[in-house]
N, C-alpha and C positions, 0 to 999 in steps of 0.2 A: 435492684433490677428484677423485673418480672417478665413472664412470657405471656403473650396475648393470643398467639395463633390458635391454641385449642379453644379458648373461650369464643372467639370469632366463628370458628368452624362449627362448634356446637350450636351456637345461636342460629347458624344458617341451616341446620338440619330440618327446621320446620319450613324453610323458605320453599315457595312452590317450584321455583326453577331447579334448586338442588333436589327436590323430590322427583321432579320429571327426569333428571339425569339418572335416577335409580331405575327408571323404566326404559330399558334400551330400545324398545320398539317406537317410543315417542319422538315426535319431531319438536324441535326447539326453536324459538326465534333467536336471531343473532344478538349477541351481547358485546359489550366493550371487553377488551382483553382482561382487565382487572376483575370484572364481574364474572366472566367465563372461568377464570382461574380459581376464584374463591368458592364459586358454587361446585365446580368440579372436585375441588380439594375436600369439600365437605361431603359430597357424595362418596368419594373414595374412602374417606375415613369411616363411613358407615358400612359399606359393603366389602371393602378391601379386594375389589376385583380389577383386574388389569384392564387398562383402557388404552387404545391406540387412537390418538387424536390426529386427524389428518387436516393440515392447513393448505391453503392455495400455494404458497410459495415459502421459501426459507426465511424471509423476513418476518412474515406473520408467525411462522413457527417459533422463531426466536423470541418474538414479542410475548407469546403465551408462556413459553419455557421459563423466561425471566421472572415471570409472576408466579408460576406454579412451584418452581424449584424451592423456594424458601418456605412454602407451605407443606409440600410433600417432598421429602428428601429422595424418595425413590421415584424421581422423575428423570427420564433420559431424553435427550435431544437427538434425533436421527434425521439428518438432512443431507441431501445429495445435490450435486450440480444439476441445474435445470436446463442446461443445454448440452446435447450430445456433442455438438460441434466443438464446444469448449472442453468438454470432458475427454473427447477422443484426442485432442491436440495437447491439452495442458491441464492436468488435474492438480488440485492444491494439496500439498502434503499434509497440512494441518487439518483439512477437512477429512482426508482419508484416514488419518490417525484416530480422529474422533469417531468416524464410522466403525472402525475396527474395535475400538474400546467398547462401543455399544453392543456390537455383535457378540463380543466375548462375554459380556454380562449375561446375554441371553443364553449361551451354551453352558455357562459356569453354574448359574443358579436360577431355578424357576421360582419366582416369587411375585407377588402382586406389584405392579408398577403402573406409572403413567408414562406412556411413550408419545412424544410429540414429534411429528414428522411432517415433511412437506410432501406434495403429491408425487414428486419425482422419486423420493426415497421409498414411499409406500408402494409404488408399483414397479420398482426397479428389479431387474434380473439379479439374483444373488447366487452364490456358490452353494453346492450341496452342504446342508447343515451338518450332517455326519462327517463329511470330510473336514470341514471348518473345525468341528469339535475334536476330530482325531489329531489335528495339528496343534492342539493345546498340549504342551508337554510339561510334565512335572519332573524336576531333577532334584536329588537328594544327596547329601554327604554320604560317602561310602558306596554310592552306586557305581556299578561297573559300566563304563562306556568309554570308547576311545574319543580323542579329540576329532578325529576324522569323521566319526559317526555323528557327533554333536553338530559339527559343522555342516554336514549333509542334511540333518533335520532342519537347521536354521535356514539354509538355502531353500528347502522345499517349502518352508513356511513364509517365505518372501522377504527374509532379512537381507540387507545389502551389506556386503563386506567393505569395510573401511580400515584405515590405519589406526585411528583412535575413535572410540565411541563417544560422541558428544551430543547425538540427536536421537530420537526415537526410531525404532524399526531398523537399526544398524547393528552389525556385530564385528569384532576385531579378534584376531588370534595372534598371540605372541608367546614364543616358548611354550610353557606349560599352562598357559592362561587362555581362556576364552571370555571376552567381554561382550555383553549383549544388552541392548537398551530396549526393554520390553514396556508396553503401555500399562501394564498392570501395576508398575511400581514408580514411586517418585523419582528414584534415581536408578542409573544402570546397575547391572549385576556382573560381578566378576566370579568366574568358576575356575578354580585351580585344580590341576590334575596332578596326581602322582602315578605315573605310568598310565594304566587304564582305569584308574579309580578316581572319583571326584573326592579330592582331599578337603576342600573348603569352598563355600559359597559366601560371597561378600557383597554388600551394596557399597558403591563408591560414588564420589562426586564427579559430575560430568565436566566441570571446569578445572578442578585441580587434579582430577584422576586418582585421588586418594581414597583409601578405604574408610567408610563411615561406620559400618557395623557388620557383624558376622550373622548369618542366618543358616537354618538347617536345610531348607528346601526352597524351591522357587518354581512358580508356574509361569511357563512362556507361552504367550498366545500368538497367533499368526500375525504377520506384518503386512498381510495383503488380503483382499478378498477376491483377487483374480486367481482363483483356484479352480483346477479341473482334476477329477479322479483319473487314474490311469486308464480305465475303461472309457471315460469320456474323451480322453485325448485320442484314443484309438478310433472311436466312433467319429470324432471330428475330422480326423485325417481322411477317412473314407468319404464323409459327406462333402468335404472341401473338394476332394478329387472328382467326385461325381459332379459337382457344380461347375468345376473347371472344364470338364468335358463338355458341358452344355454351352459354356461361354466360347469355347474353341470353335464350335459349329456356328456361332453367331458373329464373331469378331473377325476382322481382317488380322493377318499374322502380326503386324507391328503392334497393334492394340493388345492382342492376346499375349504377346511376349511381354509387354509392359505390365499387364495385369498379373501374369505368371510370377514375374520377378517379385512383386509385392506380396502375393499371396504365399509364395514359397518361404520368404523371410518370416512371414507370420507362423507358418507351420513349425519352422525351426525354433522360433520363440516359444511356442506353445510347448513343444517337446522339452525345451530346456528350462521350463517353469520361468520364463523371463517376465519382468513386470513392465509392461507397456500398456498405457491407458487405452489405446485403441483397440487392444485385444478383447476388451470386454463385450464387443459386438458379437464375438463368437458364442456367447451364451444363448443367442437366438437360435442356435441349431439344437439346443438341448431342452429338456424339460427342467428349466431352471427354477430354483426356489424363489420365494418372495418373502417379504417381512413376515407375514402371518405363518409361514412355515418355521420361523425362528421363535416366535412368541405367540401364544394363544391370548386372545383378549377381545373385549368388546370394541367395535370400530365406531368411531364417531367422525362424520365429515362436517368440518366447520369452515365454511358452509357448503352444502351440496352443490349450489350453482357455481361457486367459485372453484371448488375441487374439480368439477367436471370440465369447467372451461380451462383450468390449468392443464388438465390431461390432454384436452383437445390441442392446446397449444403445443404441448410437449410432442404430441404424435406428429402434428403437422410439421414441426421443426425438425423431428427425427427423420420422417420421410423425405423431407426437402434435402437434408444433409446427406443422407445416404444415397439418394438419387444423384446429387452432385458428384459424390465420390465414385459412384458407379460409372457415371458418364466420363470421369477423368481416368477410369481403368485402374482405381486403387482399391476398390471394394467389390465384393460379390453382392448380387441383388438380395440375397436372403439374409438380411441383417435387421436387428432391432435391439431395443434396450428395455422396453417396459411391458408389463402385463396389461391386458385390456381392462379398463375400469368398469365397463358396462357388464361384461361377463362377470366380474367380481361382485357387482351390486346384486346381480341375479342369484348368485350362489350364497350370499351372506346377509345376515340381518345387520342393518347399519343405522345407527342413530344419526339423524340428520339435523343440522342447524340450518334454518332457512332465512333468506333475506326478507321474504314476504311475510314472515310471522314476526310480530313485535309486541312489546309490552307497553301498556299506557304509562306506566311509571317505571322509571329506572329503579333497580334494587339499590344501587349505590349512587351517591353523589361523588363523582370524581372531583378530587381537590386539584385544581389546575396549578402548574407552576406559576409562581407570582411573576407578574410582568416586569416589574421594576427590579432587575437583577442588581442595580447599584444601591439598592436600599440597605441601610445598615441592619445587621442581624437583629439588633434590640428592637427596631421597629416591626420587623417580620414577626418576632415573638409576641409583641404586644397586640398584633392584629390576628393572632390565631383564633380560629372559630371552633366552637364545639363545647358540649357539656362536659364530656370526659375526653381529655386530650392525651394521646399516647405518641411518644416520639421514638422512632426506630433509626438509630445512627450507629456508625462505627465508634470505637473508643475515643479517637482523636476529636471527632465532631461532637460527641456527647459531652466531653469535657469543656469544650468551648461554649456550648449552649448552657450548660450548668453554671459555668463561671459568669456568663451574661445575665442570667436569672438572678443570681446572688448580688452581682455588682449593681444591678438597677432595681433590686427589690421588687421583682415582678412576682405576684402571688396568684397563680393559676392552678387549676386542678390538672397538673401535668404529671404524667408517669413516664419514666424511661423504661424501654422494653429491650430485651435481648434479641427478639425476632428480627430477621433481616428482610423486611418487606421491600419489595422493588419500587413501589410507588404508593403514595398516600390514598386514602379513601374515607368515606363516612358511611356508617351503617347504624341505624337506629340512633342510640345516644353516644356512639363511639366515634371519634375522629382520629385517624392515624396520620402522622406526618413523618416523611422520610427525608433523606438527603435531597431527593428530587424537588421538594417544596421549600426546604430551608436553605439548601446550598446550590441549588440548580443544577445538580448533576446526580445521576442515579446511582444506587448501591451496585457494587460489582458482583454479579452472580456468576460463579464458575459453572461451566458446562458440566465438568466433573473434577475430581480432586487432582488428576494428573495435570500438571501444567507443562506446556512446551516452552523451554527457555530459548537459549540462543540457537541460531541457525547453525552455522559452522564457526568453530572457534579457531581463530588464526594464531596458533601457539608458535609455530615456526614458519614465519612469514616468508622467508627466503629458502624454503626447503628445496633442496636440489633434486632434480630429476634427470635421468639419462638424457644426453644430448644438449643439456642447458650449456650455456657459455659461462666460463669462470675466468677469474683473474687471479694469477699467482704473483705475489708482490715482486719476486725476482725474475720470473720467466714470462710474465705477460698473459695475453688472453689465449685460452685453450678451450677445448670441448670436453665436458665431463662425461666419462664413460660409465662410471659406477664405482662401488666399493669392492676391492678384491683382497683376498687373504693370501699372502705369500710367505714362504720360508726363506729367509736370507740369513746366512752365517749362523745357522742353527736356531734362529729365532723366528717364531711365527707371529706376524703382525698384520694388521689391517692397514691398507693403503688406499688413497684416492687415485683413481686412474685417470689421467688426463691426456688427451690427444692434441698434439700440436701440428703446425703446418708441415706438410711433407710426410705425415704419418709417424713422426716422432712421438715417443710416449714418455710420460712422466709419472712416477709413482711416488706420491707424497704420504709419508706416514700419517695416519689419522691423529696421531698425537700432536702433529703440526698443522692441524686443520686451519688454525688462525691465519696461515699464510695465504689461504684460498678463500675467495669471496665469489658469490655469484655476480655475473656481469649483468648490470641493469642499465639500460639507456632508453632513449625515446624510440617510438615505434618507427620502423622503416629504415633504420640504420644498417647499412651492409657491414657485417661484422667479418674482419679478417683475422684469422689465426696468427699468433706470433710464431716466429721461427727460433727454435732452441739453438743456442749458440751464437745468435745475432745480437748486435748491440742496438738494434732499432728499438727495442722495448725500453732500453736504458735511456735513449734520447727522448723518446715519447714522454717518459716519466719526468725527465728534466724539464722538458717544455711546459708540461702541465704544471710542475712544481713552481715554475716562475710565475705562471699566471695565478696560481693559488696564493703565492706570496703577496701579490698585488691585492687580491681579494682580502686576505687576512689583514693586510695593513689598513684597508678601508674599514673592515669590521671592527678592528682594535681601536681605530680612531673613533668610530661611532660609540663603542664601549666607553672609551675614556671620556668622550664629550658628555656622554649621559651620566658618567659617574662624577664628572666635574660639575655638570648642571645641578644647581640647587633647586629642588623641588619643594613642595609643601609636605611637611610631615603631619598627617592627620592624627588626631588625638586617639587614645584607646577608646574602646566601646564604653558607652555609659548606659544608664537605665532606659533612656529614650531609644537607643538603638535596639536594645533587647526587646523592648515593648513592640517596636515596629516589626521586628522579626517574628515575634510570637503571634502577632495579629494576622499572619498569612493564613488564609482560609483553608488551605490544604496542609497536610503533613509534609514538611520538607524531606527530601530524600537524603540519605547519608552523603551522597555525592554533592548535592546542593550545599549542605552544611560545610563539607570540606572545602569546596571551591570558594565559598564566601569567606571562610576564615583565611584562605590563602591570599585572596584578593585584598582583604582588609589589612592583613599583615604587610603586604607590599605597599599599601597606601600610607601605612604609618612610618615608612621609611623616608628619609630626608632627600631622596632622589627621585626623579620622574619614574613612574611605573609604566611598563609596556607589557600588558598581560594579554594572552589569548585565552578565551573561554569556549571550549570546544564541547558542543552537546548536540544530540540529535534533535530533530523537530519535536517541539512540544515537551522537551525534557526539563524545562524550567530555567533557561538561560536568562529570560527577561526578569524573573523574580530574583536571581542572583545579582543582576544589573541594578535592579531597584534597590537592593540592600546597600550596594556599594554607592548608589545615588543618595540614599538617605544619609549615609556616613558623611558624604560630602557636604550636603546642605546643613547638616548638624554643626559642621565646622565653619559655617557662613561662607561657603564656597559655592559657586554656580556649576550646574551640570549641563552639558550639551549632548543630545543623543542624535547622531547622524544616521539617516536611513537612505538606502539607495533609491526608493520609490516614494511617491506621494501616498499611495494607498497603504504602504507599510508605516509611514509616519502617522497616518491617521489611526491605524490599528494600535500602534504603540502609545499614541496620545490617549486613547480611550482606556487602555490598560492602566497607564500611570495615574490618570485622574481617579479611577476607581480605587487603586491601591493606596493612594496618598490622600484619600478623602478626609480622614481624621487627623492629618498632620498639619493642615493649613498651609501647604506649600503652594506657591504660585507656579502653575505649569502652563506653558504656552506652546502652540504648534506654529510652524512656518512651512507653508507649501503654497501651491498656486491657487488654492482656494481661499486664501486669506487676502481680503481686500486691501488695497493700497494704503488707505487711511489707517487701518488696523495694524498693518505691517510697521508703519512708521511709529505708531505707539508702542508696539512690542520692542523695536530697536531702542527706543528712548528708555523704557523700563529695564531693558537688559543692561544698558550702559549705566543706569542709575543703581543697579543691583536689586531691583524689585522682582525681577523674574528669577526663581530659584532653578527651575528645570526648563530648558527649551528643547524641543523636538522637531526635526525638520530634515529636508533633503540637503543636497550639496549647497543650497542657498546659504546655509549656516557658515560656509567656508568663505563667503563673500566678506571683503574687508569692511563693508558697511555695517556689519554686525560686530559691535564692540562690547566686550564683557567688563563688568567692573572687577570681577575676581573669579575667572574660570578655573575650577579646580579638577574637573574630571570630564574627559571626553569619552563617550560610549560609541563605538562604531559597530553597526550591525552589517555583517557581511562585507567586510572591507574590500575583498577582492572584486566586488561589483562596481567599484568607483573607477573612473578613468585615470590616466597618467597625471594629468593636470591637478585633478582633485587629490590624488595620492601624494603629490609633492607638497601641497598645502597642509595635508594631514601630517606629513613628515616634519614639516616646520614646527607644527604645534606640539609634536611629541617630545621635542627638546625641553619643554618647560613645564608641561602638565602631565598628570597621570592619564594614561589611556587604557581603556578596557575594549578589546575587540571580541565581537561575538561571531561565532561561526558554526553552522551545522555540519559542514564537511570542509575542513581547511584545505585550500589548494596546496599542492605539493610544495611549493616554495615556502609558504607560510609554515608548513610542517617542518621543513628542512630547518628553517630559521629557529624554530622552537626546539627542535631535537638537538641542535648544537649549542643551545643556550643563550642565543642572542636575545630571546624574549622568554618570559616565563609562561607556563601553560597549565591550565586546569582542565579536567574532563568531567563530563556528566554522562555516566553510562547506565543509570538506573531508569528503566522505563516507567512511563506514567501509568496510572491506573486507568481502567475503562478503555483501553485501546487494543486492538487486534493487529497482529501483524499484517503488512499489505501482501495480498496474494499476488505473486509475480509470476507471469508466464512469458515464455519465449515462443513465438508462433509465426507462421507464414502469413504475409499480408494478402488476404483474399477479401473481396467485396462482401461475400456472405458472412465471414467471420466478423468483420468490422460492424456490419449491420446487427448481428447477434449481440455483440458486446454492448453497443450503444443502446439497443432495445432494452436489454436486461436492466441497465441503470435507470433509464427513463421510466420504466415500469415501476420502480420503486420510488419514484418521485425525486430522483437525484439529478446530478448535473455531470457533464463529461468534458474533460480536457482531451482534445485531439492535437497532439504536437507534430507539426509538420514544418521542418526547418528549411524550407526553400521558398523565399518570398515570391519568386518568379511566378509560380503557379499555385500559390496557397489559395487564391480566391476560386480557382478551378476545383481544388479539393473540397473546399467549403460548399461549393455549389452541388457537387456530387452528394455530399452528406445531407444537404438541405433537400435534395431530391429523394434521398432514402426516407427522410422524415419530414414531410411537408407541414406536419402540424407543430413541429418543434422550431424554436427560435435559435438560430445559428449566428454567432458573432466571429469576427476575425480580429486578431491582434498580432502585429509584427513590428520589428524594430524600425522600419522605414516609415511608419505612420507618424503623423504629428504627435509629439509626446503627450499633449493634452487629450488627444483622441484616444491613445492607448489607455491612459489612466481612467478616462471616462468609461471606456468599454470594460475595464476590469471591475470598476465600481458597480456597473450595471450588472455584470455577471455575479458579483457577490451579492447583489440584492435580488438574484434569481430572475431578473428580466430576460436572460437568455438561458437555454438549457445546455447548449453545446458551444464550446469555445475552440475554435480552430486557431492554432497559435504557434509561434516559434518559441525559442528558449527564453523569451523575455519573462516567461511565467516561472523561471527557475528559482527565484528567490523571494522568500518572505510572505507570500500570499497565505492567508488563512481563510479559506472558503469552506466552511463546514459541510455544505451540502454537495460538494463535488467529490465524488468517491470512486470514480473511474478515470484512469489515465491510460491513453493510447499514445505509444511513441512510434512514430514511422521511422523507417530506416534506423532502428536502434543501434545497429552495429557501428554507425558513424560517430557515436558519442563516447566521450571518456567515461570512465567508471564513476568518478566523483560527480560528474554532471548528471549521469543517469540516476544516481542516488538522490541528488538534490531534487531533480525534476519529480522523481517518484514521491518525494516527501510533500508534495503539493496535495495529495490525497491521504485519506486515512487520519484526519485530524480529530475525528470524534469517535463515537462508539460503533457506527456502522462499519461492516467489513468493507475494506477498500480493495480495489483491483488495479493492477498495473500490467498492460500488455505491451511487450516489446516485440514489435513487428519487423520482420526482415523479408526481403523480396523472395519470392518462391524460387527454388533451385540455385539461389546465390551462394557461390563459394565465399565462405567467410575467412578472413585472415586469422592467423593463430591468436594474435592479440584480441581481435573482436570476439573469437570464440571464448577466450579467458574472461573478457569483460562481462559477457552476457551470462556466463556460468556463475561468475562471482556475484553478480546482482541478483541472481536467482537464489544463490546460497544465503545471502544476506536478507532474508525476509524479516529477520527479527528486528525488534526496535533497539536502537542504540548501537548500530553497526557503523555509524558515520565515520568515526575516528579510524575504525579498522578498515573500512573501504578506502579512505584516503591513502592509508598505508599500502593497501593492495594495489591501489592506482600508481604508487611510485614504482612498484616492481613491474607493472605491466605497460603503463603509458610512458614511463620514464620520467626523469626529473625536470626536463625542461631547462630553466635557468635558475641560478641562485640569486645573483644580484644584477642581472641583465642578460639579454639575448646572446651576447657574445660568449657566454660561458657554455652553452649547449654542446658545442663541438668538443671542448675539453672533457666534459663529462663523458661524452661518447668514446673518447680516446681511451680512458682507463676504467670506465664504469662508475656508477653512482657511489657504490660503497667505498672504493678506494679513494675516490675524489673527496668525499666527506671526511674520510679519515685523514687524508692529507691536509685538508682545510683545518680541521680540529687541531692537528699537530702544529700547523703553521701559526695558528692563533695563539696556542699555548707558548709557543717559541717567542712570538712577538711580545706576549705579555710577561715573559720571563719565568713562566711556570715550567716545572719538570714535565717532560712529555711522558715519561714512564714513571709510575709511582706504585710499583707492585710490591706487595708485601714479601712475597716469596721470590727473591732474585736469584737464589741458587737452586740448581737442579742436580738430582742424584744422577751420576754417570754410571748407572747400571740399567741395562735394558732387560726387563722381564719379558717373558714370552706370553703377552697377553693380547687377546683379540676377542671378537664376537662371532661365534659359529652361526651358521645358518639356522641350525636347529633352535637357537635361542631367539633370533629374529632374522628375517631375510629382508627387512625393510631398511633401506639405506638411511632414511630420515631418522629412524629409531637409533641407528648406530651413531650417526652424527650427533644426535641429542645427548646420548650417553657420554661420548667423548667430550662434547662441549661443556656439559654440566660438571663432569669430573675436574676438567681444566679450570673452571672458574671457582671451585670451592676454596674457601680460605682458612678452613680449620678442620681439624680431625673430627671434631663433633659434627660439623656440617657434612663431611664426607661420609661418616657412618650413617647419618640421617638419610643421605641420598642412596646409600647402598640398600637401606631398608625399603626406600620408595621403589627402587628398581626391582626388588624381590616382589613388592606389592604388585607392581605392573606386569612383570614377566614371569613370575614364578621362581622356582629354585634357581639360584645363580651357579652355573658351572665354574669350574676351576679357571678355565681360560679368561672368563669375564672377571673373576675375582682378582686375577693378576692385574687388571687395569686399576683396581682400587688399591692394590698393594703398591703399584708403581707410584701413585700419588702420595701414599703414606711415606714412601722413601723420600719424596721431595719435602714433605712436612718435616721428617726427621733431620734431614741434611740442613734445614734452616733453624733447627733447635739450638739454643745457646749451648755452647760447648762442643758442637760438632763442627769440624773444619771441612771434611769432604767425605763423600762416599763414591768410590771408583771401582771399576772393573777393568781387568787386563785380560789377556788370552788365558791366564792360568789362575788368577786370584781375584776375589773381591775384598777390598780393603776399606775399613772404617777408620778415619783419622780423627782423633779428638784433639781440641785445642790444647795449647801448653798450659794455660790457666786451669782448664778443667782436669788435665792430666796431674798437675801439681796437687790439687786438692782432693783427688780421688783416692779412695781406700783401695790400694792395689790388691791386697790379700782378698778382700770381699769380691773384687771384680774377677780375680783369677778363679775364685771358687764358683761364682755365678756362671762364668763361661764354661768352665769344666763341667758343670752340671748339664749343660746343653750338649756339649760334645768335647771329648778330649782331643779331638783332632783339629780343633780351632786354635790357631796360633796368636799369641799376644807378645808384643815387644815395644820397648821404649826407644824411639829414635828422635834425636834432637828435642828432647824434652816433651815429645808428644806420644800418647799411647796409640798404637795401631793394632786393630783386631783384623786378622787376615783368615779368610775362608777359602780353601782351595776349591776350584771348580770341578776337580776330579772326584770330590766327594758327592755321593748320591744325595739328591735333594738339598743341594748346597743353598738354594734360594729359601727353602723352609728354614734352614738353619739361620740364614741371614735375618729373616723376619723374627725368628725367636730371639736372636741376640738384640735386635733393635727394641722388641718388646720389653725385654729384660732392662735394657739401659733406660728406657722411658719410664719403666715402672719402679725401679729401685735405685737409680742413680741420678 
């Protein structure tokens, strides 16, 4: 392997354009992005001078950056929101983190760089550079600082306090630990204190929360650029008051009061260093910094006409938005966000690229992506053009190309290079090919080394919060107040405090937490608290129990029937299966490999498979399904793929045809576009066994479709089929293997999976080349909608506008058409003729329309690459899984996608709606589908398990208890033991263990510790968890250590030879078994106990040794622990 980059850049040094780029006063004609990148990189290599390249918009900036970064590593992308309206209402956290990373690089190190920015970022008001620099903190081991001081610094620098750090720009504090997720590091940082001294600094993994490595020092940079110095805050308050006085003289009292209310809140927010996107407008009162205050460099406008027109548009939109907000009495008139470009041009020497300057001959011949994307790789390689061919690929694709060249004996002058070029080009005698040309997708160029992983990690999905409703197994539904520590009978313990009807209180020891569950039901259920001492709860449970028995009988019958049914046992994998899987053009993710193996193992069993494959949009479910399909046809079995829509069946058909092109499989598609004559022929071939794989809509369920030997049914989005179709599917499931694919399983499907009625696999690994969908919750205003749509259309994209009210959907479409008279607007809704719907969707896919106003019919399956903005009207009316599924229609390719959740202005949202919208915003990350469905269970409720009649019974006892009762009833019906716990004996000694507030004041943490200790199954596991708690919280105080000791007592009492461990008012007694006592060396035992304390009594009673420790002895519990350690270590 060799590097080509330096050779190319050196060759370019004599190129006239690269030479002109060294003369900063020169004007240059516009170039293609690749030409611009290569010439600029060559010029930079020669003079090593910083360049600030300004592009019209963020899309063009991204295009240039992707090509420059592989050539010049010291290239930074600095882009900002191009709409103040969107910025003020909803800023993207990912965008903000990237901006902060870049600003930090400027203040951290002054070195030559190329900065690529859009017009908005170049002219944007920025905080004072010296203030930003002063908020970059360095912390070292042995440094003196209190936890309170560190937290104060983090708050000032814009970090958000959370319970657990799992995303950038957040911090958490527990016990003697402060965790902080800083943009400078790949992983978050854990700072542990001993009193007022930093004892250690560690990097830890954000998902497991476990330490990765220890470091000596750490640099923490600001988590916001919404920063004002104290002098600026004081000045702002005076200026705002002065402006308010002017407005008071102009406005009527009601309008002034309305304005005053808004502005006073802003003043408080500024004083408290709050982070609120709309506060950026207050920079307009100050002599705000700009990008060139942070970094010195030569400025290049590429191109001048476009940059200036971009500025004019920014300015017009800013003025329009501010005027609108001033008229609605929410803003003061003196607001702005951007420096004036024309003033800037007068004060600086700027190198201009011009549209009207051009070159007669392009410097480079751009290698276009080959049109026939279904062409086999070998043909592409044979057709490569160029005297000296260089190929730039990642390791996986390099291996594929090398194997193909060797297998087909292609002898060309080909050199594989390690440079990561974004796209191919030719220059003189050199031709460079990349993944773009050979595999039809570009190389992934990181903006910087830090990667933003998961949004929010749902570790404790049913985390209790005060005022949540809970269900106690014996006492019924109550309201959770919190965790309280109480001293009872000389023992200090933690209790769950639960409030019942009439003000009655119940205190449940946290060691018995398993008796209490969070109450979960569907929305809108009126919850009645149970009455302590009443038998009403007992009767409710009995009623639900009878119903659950019926359901369990049906389920067990279903189990038994499926187990009795003889399915086809597919053979083990052979070489052909392995070859098919290795021919996948991408590298399979670990999840895909695992899921494929799980499915194939199920297929190899002699009973029918019913398997659910759950994976986010684009995570490779289809590839896994195709591997299962190949296994079926290799065993001379037919495969049917059932799709909910015609357009989805067409997309699947094209995918299968391409993937199976070298297999020789006969694949047919059945939908409304297939002529009657051809349909008859397909049915005949299907019955004769000539068709291997058939793909189609519900038509496939028609009895006229007869299979010679159907072995596998693949169902895409099963929940989208109607009741009648589901019944037919259910009949088929009795005899053949079924694989269901779902991006977000509906709660019922999930429940079935979770209690083991069907098997489940998950795909959680995100695909390459995809950005998280930027998700905003905002008020529905005409100006906002216009801004959003305009932004997408201006980058050549398409827009979904989801409006779920058929009655006036055409009116909404007409309004949008009036906003954009030049755009083509289509409407699609469920009451239209089915053929018309599908034709509209196909036309939209083929870009005949730019805007689609539609209902939720677009929820499933569509893959429209150019549609990257989704607007959801009345978003608070949708369920969480539905919102997630709808949002998945955009962001299918490399472009950054946007989803706007619109709610009516001033509308009071229900608590559940708030939770839904908050959750969908949290889950911006790819791969959240399964977690979203789980969260939906807790918010929207369960609905029903096996029919609508179940909903009321779930509401009676809550989802958790209902599912547990159902699982127990199923086990009982199957004759399985309900409890199968390893440790069935418990030490009847209660230690005084609890979790003090100084260790953690978070109830969720306390519950987690108790839960984890309870479920440990061995002493080794318990010791490991104790180390983890120390890692998470710092030094473990004695009160918490007692919780671990309590569990050790339980392990001890279950040890062979131990009969019991009990305490009375006066004494703690260990009773050993008769067998152990008979074989024990009494003299050795007496000596060992005597060594611990002569006041410990031993006696033999009924053939059993008893060791008795008086509770009047000081530290009698410590003596007990020592005795147990001695017995476990030496006897």
